[in-house]
N, C-alpha and C positions, 0 to 999 in steps of 0.2 A: 514555425516549425517545429523550436524546442519544446512546446507548450503540449506537442501530439507527443513528445518521446515521454515524458513525465510519469504516466503510468506504466509502460512498458519496462523502465529503469526502476521504476519502485517494485514491480512485481519480480523482475529479472533479480534485483539484490536481494530479494527472498528467495527465490527458487532457486538460485547458485548456492546457496548455505551463506552468503557474507552476513544474514541478517542475523545469527548466533544459532541460539536455541535454549534450553532449559529455563532455570527459573527467571521469573517474572517476564516470558514471551507468551504470557497466555492473550488470549483475544482480548482487544481493548487496552491493554497492558500500556504504563508510561514508556516502557523501553521500545514496542513496535512505533507508538507513535512517534518518538523521538527518532529512530532511525529514518523513519517515512519523512518528518521534516528536514531532516539533516539531507538526504538524497534531494526532495524537492525544492530546498535553498540552493543546491547546487544549478537549479534553471531559474531560479529567480522566481519559486512559486512557496517559500517557504515562509511568507506572512502575509499580513491584508486579506484582500479578496482574494486571490488565486489559492493561500490556503486555506479559506473558510471552506471556498469551491471544492477543493481537492479533499479536502477533511469530511466533508458532506457526504460527496460520493463512496468515500472508502467507508463510512458509518453506514449507508443505504445497502452497499454491494456485499458489504462481509462482518460490519459490528467490528472491523478493525483484526479481522482473523486472519493473518496470511494465509494457514492451510485451509480455508473456508474452500469447500467444494460442493456445487450446485448437484445433486442427485439426477435430476432430468436432465443434464446436459453436461457438457465438458469444460464449463465453464470454473476456472480455479482462481484464487489468490483473494488478494484485496478487493480487486477492482472486478473480478468475476469476468475476465478476459476469455475469450472461448478460445480453445486451445486446438 
């Protein structure tokens, strides 16, 4: 069950403004990766196979850009979740 919450918790982290902003927050920045890994770690996904899978999904979906938006749908965020 907790595994299903990880993407939502991470996207919510950035949507609520907790992810901060400003310098160093560009797509793929180490700041974004570090913050995502910190949230994922709370669910036991911050290392190993879980982190590798999560990292690969984020890379493919949004290139680590928390502000990513799909112009042909309502998909937004790191995981391109449909709003």
